[in-house]
Residue, then its C-alpha position, 0 to 999 in steps of 0.5 A: k500500499d502507498y501512504i501519504i503523510d500530510p505534515l500541514a495537517a492538524g497535529v501531524w507536524d509535531a508527531i512526526s519526529a516522535h513516530l517516524g524518527p525511530l524508523f528513519s534511524d533504525p539500521s535494521i529497516l532499509k529506507i529506499g529513495h530516489g536522489i535522497g542527497g538532494m533535500d530529502c535527508s537535509s529536509l528531514h533533519r532541519d524540519f524534525g531533527i531526524l536522521v536517516v540510517n541505512a538507505f538505498d538511493t536508486c538514483e545513485a544505483s542507476s547513475l553506476l549502471r549508466q556509467s555517467k555522473g548523473g542518474m536517471n530521474l524516477a519517471a525515466l527509470c520507471k519508463h526504462y523498466g516498463l513499469q506498469t502505468w509509467e505513462r500516467y506518472c511521466d504526465l503527472k510528473d510534468r504537471f505537479q512537480t513545480t506546483n505549490w504544495c503549500k495549497r490545501p486541499l490537495s487535488s486528487e491528482a496531486l495525491e496520485y503523483g505523490r503515490y507514484d514517487v514511492r509506488y515502485l522504489i521497492t521493485l526498482r531496487r530489486l531490478l537495480m540490484r540484479d543489474l548491478i550484480k549482472m554487470d560485475m558478473i559480466n565484467s569478471v568473465p574473460n575477454g571475448f564477451d564484453n559486448v553483452s549488455c547488462y543494461d538492455a533498454s529494450s527490456n520491459y519488466d512488469s512490476t507485478s512480476m517482480s514478486e517477493s519470491t523472485g527478490e528473495q532468490l537474488v540473495s538466497s543461499s546457493s553455490h551457482w556463483s562459486s562454480i561459475s567463478s571457478i569456470a571463469n578463473s580456470g581460463h577455459p572458454m565460457e559459452k553464452s549458456d554459461i553467461r546466462m547461467s551466471v545471470e540467473a544464478i541464485i546470490s547468497a547474502s554473504d556473496l554480496p560484498s564481492f560485487e563492486k558495483f552494488m557494494k559501491a551503490v550501497s556505499i554512495s547511498q550511506k554517504r548521502c544520509l550524511k548530508l544534514w541541514a547546515g543552514k544559519e540560525e534564523g535571526e542572523s542578519e550576516s547572511i543577508l548583508r553578505n548576498p552577492s547582489f547586495i554587495s555588487m550594488i554597493k560596490q558599483s555604487a561607490n565606484k569612482e567611475n560611477q559619476r553619472g549615477t548609473y547605480n546610486w544605492t543609499e542607506k535608505n535603500t539598504m533600510l528597505y532591503t533589510e526591512l523586506a528581509d525581516w518581512r520574508t522571514t515573517v511570511a516564511e513562519r506564517e506559511s511554515v515554508d523555507v524563506n527561499d520559498v517566499c522569494s529570493l534575496d536577489l529579488l529583494c535586493w532588486v525590489s529595493y532599488k527599482l521599488p516596483q508597484h506592480r507584478s508586471e514590474l517584478r517580472r522584469f527581473e524574475y519572469i516566473l514569480p514565487a507562488l506566494l507573490e503570484d497568487k492573487g488570492l494571498p496578501y503578500f505582494d500587497e504587503m510588499k507594496k506597502i512596505i515599499s510605499s512607506m520608503d517612497m520618500a527615499r525614491a524622491s530624495t535619491h536617484t529618481v530626482f537625479y535622473s529626472l533633473r538630468k533628463k529635464v535639463k537634457e530635454d530643455v536643451d534639446t528644445i532650445f537647440g536642435r542637434r544641427e544648431r548646436k554644432m553651428f553654435i559650437a563651430t561659431s563660437v570656436l571661430c570667434i575665440v580663434a579670431l580674437i586671439l588673432m587680433k590680439r596678436k596683430q596688435 
């Protein structure tokens, strides 16, 4: 059965650590995930103080099979093995992977997508174990069978056909592997039937450490469990003031070459930036999300400089807005506008006045003198000056 636990449901958040923490940290219980080194382990540690012990990462295993740096995504892996309804999973993934999961209630299709994220993991682990062991078996055979594929993309497997007995056979006791190894090591030529026999051999648990690819997948998976949350404590303004966009704006504004006021960042802009950062933290606490889910510091830095009043202006910096700012049913964009409006005097007293004044002077000059007239006036003035100098020299 597939189970979905909603951490935002009443009373669930506080109960997760007590009920699920012991299961995740129990080394006798295997946890299977896909890409657990991304945000899975670090988020569990950050939000609930949960440590993951003894896991198998199907993404890392697929990476070893492909002999590439990156593994296959979960939907592609299901497609590769031809698991049931993989087409439906790919369709749901395209539609719901980047949806706003903070909204409640969740639609039935969103719940279905969540179930697909765990439905095939047990089956995929067995298939990946089989193919990793198969790869090591073929690599152990003397030259002559290097062209035998151990990762056949044309093979289709039904998730229902991978029964419990089949999975257990992979690690049950047998002497087939030792006999095949002795044939390979004896130097006698091996037939394709021997290869097939080795692939179909029943492997005991004690033999598993001899398979390099499989053990490497296990080792990497355990290392991914060590990726814990290393973020800074809330309330530290140091990280806000170290934001690269903020530092860049300060440097460019103070640059000696910035004589024409291309960047004119003042202390009032900094005050607005820090106030917006505090507002971002408040919204994150209210919505029980990470601060980066509200908006990025880069966006706040741009807002503090440009003082936008409409969503269309925000899109000049970030076309796809964060969900909390995009949703017109939520008050957060209006709250941001209110904070910006409270600092409107900063806009009137800094770079906007400078730009408007320079623009007005330029417009006045352009009105009085056209381009051709200005050139004629300058040329005439130069000739007059030269004539005066010559006249003085003659006198």
